[in-house]
KOLLOBA-526249 format. One line per field, with one value per residue: x, y, z of N, C-alpha, C, O in turn; residue number from 1. Coordinates in Angstrom, 1 decimal, m for minus. Layout:
n.px = [X/...]
n.py = [Y/...]
n.pz = [Z/...]
ca.px = [X/...]
ca.py = [Y/...]
ca.pz = [Z/...]
c.px = [X/...]
c.py = [Y/...]
c.pz = [Z/...]
o.px = [X/...]
o.py = [Y/...]
o.pz = [Z/...]
seq = [NUM/...]
END
This chain:
n.px = [28.2/30.1/29.3/29.9/28.8/28.4/28.0/28.2/29.0/29.5/31.8/30.4/29.1/26.8/24.9/25.2/25.0/26.5/27.2/28.6/29.2/30.1/30.0/31.4/31.8/33.5/34.8/33.2/31.1/29.0/27.8/25.5/24.4/23.1/22.1/21.4/19.7/18.7/17.0/15.5/15.8/17.9/18.0/20.2/21.2/24.5/26.7/29.9/33.3/35.8/39.1/42.2/42.2/40.5/36.8/35.7/33.2/31.3/30.0/26.4/26.5/27.0/25.5/22.7/20.7/17.8/16.3/14.9/13.0/12.4/11.1/12.2/11.4/14.0/16.9/18.7/21.1/19.8/17.4/19.0/20.4/17.7/16.5/18.5/19.5/17.3/16.3/19.1/18.7/16.3/15.9/17.9/18.2/16.1/17.2/19.9/19.1/17.7/19.8/21.2/19.5/19.9/22.7/22.4/20.5/22.1/24.3/23.2/22.4]
n.py = [m41.5/m39.1/m37.4/m35.0/m33.6/m30.9/m29.5/m26.3/m23.4/m20.1/m17.4/m15.4/m16.4/m18.0/m20.2/m23.0/m24.7/m27.1/m28.9/m30.9/m32.1/m34.0/m33.7/m35.7/m34.0/m32.3/m31.5/m30.6/m29.1/m29.6/m27.3/m27.4/m25.2/m23.5/m21.2/m17.9/m15.4/m12.1/m12.6/m14.8/m18.3/m19.5/m22.1/m22.7/m23.9/m24.5/m24.0/m24.8/m24.8/m26.9/m26.1/m27.4/m27.1/m25.1/m23.8/m22.2/m19.7/m18.6/m15.3/m14.9/m17.3/m19.4/m21.9/m21.3/m21.6/m20.9/m22.9/m23.8/m21.4/m20.7/m19.2/m19.7/m19.3/m18.8/m19.7/m22.0/m24.7/m27.5/m26.8/m26.0/m28.0/m29.6/m28.5/m28.5/m31.2/m32.5/m31.3/m32.2/m35.3/m35.2/m34.2/m33.9/m35.4/m34.3/m31.6/m32.1/m32.9/m30.8/m29.1/m30.5/m29.9/m27.2/m26.6/m28.1/m26.7/m24.2/m25.1/m25.5/m23.1]
n.pz = [m12.5/m10.5/m7.4/m5.5/m2.6/m0.2/3.1/4.4/6.3/4.9/4.1/5.2/7.4/6.8/6.4/3.3/0.7/m1.8/m4.4/m7.0/m10.4/m12.7/m15.9/m18.1/m20.9/m23.0/m20.6/m18.8/m16.3/m13.8/m11.2/m8.0/m6.1/m3.1/m1.0/0.6/m0.4/m0.4/1.9/0.9/0.4/m2.3/m4.6/m7.3/m10.5/m12.5/m14.9/m15.6/m17.5/m16.2/m15.4/m14.7/m11.4/m11.1/m12.0/m14.5/m16.0/m18.6/m18.9/m19.9/m21.8/m20.6/m18.9/m16.1/m13.9/m11.8/m9.4/m7.1/m4.8/m1.7/1.4/4.4/7.7/9.2/8.4/8.7/8.9/9.2/7.3/5.0/4.2/3.7/1.7/m0.1/m0.4/m1.5/m4.0/m5.4/m5.2/m6.0/m8.1/m10.1/m12.3/m14.4/m13.9/m15.6/m18.1/m18.4/m18.8/m21.0/m23.0/m23.3/m24.1/m26.2/m28.2/m28.3/m30.0/m32.4/m32.7]
ca.px = [28.7/30.4/28.4/30.3/27.9/29.0/27.1/29.7/29.4/30.7/32.4/29.2/28.8/25.9/24.9/25.1/24.8/27.2/27.1/29.5/28.6/31.2/29.0/32.2/31.4/34.2/35.0/32.0/30.7/27.4/27.4/24.2/24.1/21.8/22.5/20.4/19.9/18.2/16.2/15.2/16.9/17.5/18.6/20.2/22.6/25.3/27.7/31.4/34.2/36.9/40.3/42.9/41.8/39.1/35.7/35.6/31.8/31.2/28.2/25.4/26.8/26.7/23.9/22.3/18.7/16.6/15.4/13.8/12.9/11.6/11.0/11.9/11.8/15.2/17.8/19.6/21.7/18.8/16.8/19.5/20.6/17.0/16.5/19.6/19.4/15.8/17.0/20.2/18.0/14.8/15.4/18.6/17.7/15.4/18.1/20.9/18.3/17.6/21.2/21.9/19.1/20.0/23.7/22.1/20.1/23.0/25.1/22.1/21.8]
ca.py = [m40.2/m38.9/m36.6/m34.6/m32.3/m30.5/m28.0/m25.4/m22.0/m19.5/m16.5/m14.2/m17.2/m18.3/m21.9/m23.3/m26.2/m27.1/m30.1/m30.8/m33.1/m33.7/m34.4/m36.0/m33.4/m30.8/m30.9/m29.4/m29.8/m29.0/m26.9/m26.9/m24.3/m23.5/m20.3/m17.3/m14.4/m11.4/m12.8/m16.1/m19.8/m20.0/m23.4/m22.5/m24.7/m23.6/m25.2/m24.5/m25.8/m27.2/m25.9/m27.7/m27.1/m24.2/m24.2/m21.1/m19.2/m17.6/m14.8/m15.3/m18.1/m20.9/m22.6/m20.5/m21.4/m21.1/m24.5/m23.8/m20.7/m21.1/m18.2/m20.0/m18.4/m18.9/m20.4/m23.4/m26.2/m28.4/m26.2/m25.9/m29.4/m30.6/m28.4/m28.8/m32.4/m32.8/m30.7/m33.0/m36.7/m35.3/m33.2/m34.0/m36.1/m32.7/m30.5/m32.5/m32.9/m29.2/m28.7/m31.0/m29.4/m25.8/m26.7/m28.5/m25.5/m23.5/m25.6/m25.2/m21.6]
ca.pz = [m12.0/m9.4/m7.1/m4.4/m1.8/1.0/3.3/5.1/6.3/4.2/5.0/5.9/8.5/6.5/5.3/2.1/0.1/m3.2/m5.2/m8.0/m10.8/m13.6/m16.9/m18.8/m22.0/m23.0/m19.2/m18.2/m14.4/m13.1/m9.9/m7.4/m4.9/m2.4/m0.5/1.5/m1.1/m0.5/2.6/0.5/0.2/m3.3/m5.0/m8.7/m11.3/m13.3/m15.7/m16.5/m17.9/m15.6/m16.0/m13.8/m10.2/m11.1/m13.0/m15.0/m16.3/m19.4/m18.7/m20.7/m22.6/m20.1/m18.0/m14.9/m13.9/m10.8/m9.5/m6.0/m4.2/m0.5/2.4/5.5/8.9/9.5/7.0/9.6/8.9/8.6/6.4/4.0/4.0/3.3/0.1/m1.1/m0.8/m2.3/m5.5/m5.5/m5.2/m6.4/m9.7/m10.9/m13.9/m14.9/m14.9/m16.7/m19.4/m19.0/m19.5/m22.2/m24.2/m23.4/m25.1/m27.7/m28.9/m28.6/m30.9/m32.8/m33.1]
c.px = [29.2/29.6/29.2/29.7/29.0/27.9/28.3/28.9/30.1/30.9/31.5/28.8/27.4/25.7/24.7/25.1/25.7/27.6/27.6/29.5/29.5/30.2/29.6/31.8/32.3/34.4/34.0/31.3/29.7/27.4/25.9/24.5/23.2/22.7/21.2/20.8/18.7/16.6/15.6/16.3/16.4/18.6/18.7/21.4/23.0/26.3/28.9/32.3/35.5/38.5/41.3/41.9/40.5/38.3/35.6/33.7/32.2/29.9/27.6/25.5/26.4/25.4/24.1/20.6/18.6/15.8/14.6/14.0/12.2/12.1/10.9/12.1/13.1/16.4/19.0/20.4/20.9/18.3/17.6/20.0/19.3/16.9/17.2/19.8/18.1/16.0/18.1/19.3/16.8/14.7/16.5/18.8/17.1/16.6/19.3/19.9/18.0/18.9/21.8/20.8/19.3/21.7/23.3/21.4/21.2/23.8/24.5/21.7/23.4]
c.py = [m39.9/m37.6/m36.0/m33.4/m32.1/m29.3/m27.3/m24.3/m21.1/m18.2/m15.4/m15.3/m17.7/m19.6/m22.1/m24.7/m26.0/m28.8/m29.9/m32.2/m33.1/m34.6/m34.7/m35.4/m32.2/m30.5/m30.0/m30.1/m28.6/m28.7/m26.5/m26.3/m24.0/m22.3/m19.2/m16.2/m13.3/m11.7/m14.4/m17.4/m20.1/m21.3/m23.2/m23.7/m24.1/m24.6/m24.2/m25.5/m25.6/m27.1/m25.8/m27.3/m25.8/m24.4/m22.5/m21.0/m18.4/m16.7/m14.9/m16.2/m19.3/m20.9/m21.9/m20.8/m22.0/m22.1/m23.9/m22.5/m20.6/m19.5/m18.8/m19.1/m18.1/m20.2/m21.0/m24.2/m27.1/m28.0/m26.3/m27.6/m30.1/m29.7/m28.7/m30.6/m33.1/m32.5/m32.0/m34.5/m36.2/m34.6/m33.2/m34.4/m35.0/m31.7/m31.1/m32.9/m31.4/m28.6/m29.0/m30.2/m27.8/m25.6/m27.2/m27.3/m24.3/m23.8/m25.7/m23.8/m21.1]
c.pz = [m10.7/m8.9/m5.9/m3.3/m0.5/1.4/4.4/5.5/5.5/4.9/5.4/6.7/8.0/5.7/4.2/1.9/m0.8/m3.3/m6.8/m8.9/m12.2/m15.0/m18.2/m20.4/m22.4/m21.4/m18.5/m16.7/m13.6/m11.6/m9.2/m6.3/m3.9/m1.4/0.0/0.4/m1.3/0.6/2.0/0.5/m1.1/m3.5/m6.6/m8.9/m12.1/m14.0/m15.8/m16.8/m16.7/m16.3/m14.8/m12.5/m10.0/m12.5/m13.4/m16.0/m17.4/m19.3/m20.2/m21.8/m22.0/m19.0/m17.1/m15.0/m12.4/m10.4/m8.6/m5.2/m2.8/0.3/3.5/6.6/9.1/8.7/8.4/8.6/8.1/7.3/5.0/3.1/3.4/1.7/m0.6/m1.7/m2.0/m3.8/m5.9/m6.2/m6.5/m8.0/m10.6/m12.3/m14.6/m15.0/m15.4/m17.8/m19.6/m19.4/m20.9/m23.5/m24.3/m24.3/m26.5/m28.8/m29.1/m29.8/m32.5/m33.8/m34.1]
o.px = [28.6/29.1/29.0/30.3/30.0/27.2/29.0/27.8/31.3/30.4/32.0/27.6/26.6/26.2/23.8/25.3/25.9/28.1/27.2/29.9/29.6/29.8/29.0/31.4/31.8/34.1/34.1/31.1/29.7/27.1/25.2/25.0/22.2/23.9/20.1/22.0/17.8/15.5/15.2/17.6/15.3/19.7/17.8/22.2/22.3/26.6/28.9/32.3/36.0/39.0/41.5/40.7/39.8/38.6/35.3/33.2/33.2/28.8/28.2/24.8/25.8/24.6/25.2/19.8/19.0/14.6/13.5/15.2/11.0/13.1/9.8/12.9/13.3/16.3/19.9/19.9/21.0/18.6/17.0/19.9/19.5/17.2/16.9/20.2/18.2/15.8/17.8/19.3/16.6/13.7/16.4/19.5/17.8/16.9/19.9/20.6/18.1/18.9/22.5/21.2/18.8/21.8/23.8/21.7/21.2/24.0/25.2/21.1/23.5]
o.py = [m40.4/m36.8/m36.8/m32.3/m32.8/m28.6/m28.0/m24.4/m21.4/m17.9/m14.4/m15.1/m18.0/m20.0/m21.4/m25.6/m24.8/m29.6/m29.0/m33.3/m32.0/m35.8/m34.4/m36.3/m31.1/m29.4/m29.0/m31.2/m27.5/m29.7/m25.6/m27.0/m24.6/m22.6/m19.6/m16.0/m13.5/m11.2/m15.1/m17.3/m20.7/m21.6/m23.4/m24.3/m23.3/m25.7/m23.0/m26.7/m24.6/m27.7/m24.9/m27.4/m25.5/m24.8/m21.7/m22.0/m17.6/m17.2/m14.9/m15.9/m20.2/m20.1/m21.5/m20.3/m23.0/m22.2/m23.4/m22.3/m20.3/m18.8/m18.8/m18.1/m16.9/m21.5/m20.4/m24.3/m27.3/m28.7/m26.5/m28.1/m31.0/m30.3/m29.2/m31.0/m33.9/m33.3/m32.8/m34.7/m36.8/m34.6/m32.8/m33.9/m34.7/m31.1/m30.2/m33.5/m30.9/m27.7/m28.3/m29.9/m27.2/m24.6/m26.9/m27.0/m23.6/m22.9/m25.8/m23.5/m20.0]
o.pz = [m9.8/m9.7/m5.0/m3.2/0.0/0.7/5.2/5.0/5.3/5.9/5.9/6.8/8.9/4.6/3.8/2.7/m1.1/m2.6/m7.6/m8.3/m12.7/m15.0/m19.3/m21.2/m22.1/m20.9/m17.8/m16.4/m13.2/m10.8/m9.6/m5.4/m4.2/m1.2/m0.2/0.3/m2.2/0.3/2.8/0.5/m1.4/m2.9/m7.3/m8.1/m12.7/m13.6/m16.1/m16.4/m16.4/m17.2/m14.1/m12.7/m9.0/m13.6/m12.5/m16.5/m17.3/m19.5/m21.2/m22.7/m22.6/m18.6/m16.9/m15.7/m11.9/m10.9/m9.0/m4.9/m3.0/0.1/4.1/6.5/9.2/8.7/8.9/7.5/6.9/6.3/4.0/1.9/2.6/0.6/m1.7/m2.8/m2.9/m4.6/m6.8/m7.4/m7.6/m8.8/m11.8/m13.1/m15.6/m16.1/m15.9/m18.6/m20.8/m20.2/m21.7/m24.6/m25.2/m25.0/m27.6/m30.0/m30.1/m30.5/m33.6/m34.9/m34.7]
seq = [1/2/3/4/5/6/7/8/9/10/11/12/13/14/15/16/17/18/19/20/21/22/23/24/25/26/27/28/29/30/31/32/33/34/35/36/37/38/39/40/41/42/43/44/45/46/47/48/49/50/51/52/53/54/55/56/57/58/59/60/61/62/63/64/65/66/67/68/69/70/71/72/73/74/75/76/77/78/79/80/81/82/83/84/85/86/87/88/89/90/91/92/93/94/95/96/97/98/99/100/101/102/103/104/105/106/107/108/109]
END
């Protein structure tokens, strides 16, 4: 399983974490993102379909779930890196299991 992670500043000059994991099923890609939203630092997972150089998402149909929400005093590179890496390292098997369950239930419906 190839895991590509990067920590960077976005166009709003805020620190973000981004990890992509190829799920090897129907070109699905799991994306784990950490960013500031409404004053909170959130880490969430989404699944989309890789189409060439792009990943497409279908609203209300593809997987999306918030996994960690924190309220740090400041959102620094260190804080983003720590929260993002903890989710990727410690929770990845739980996230992938939840994704698989989501799509399995969707197939049965």
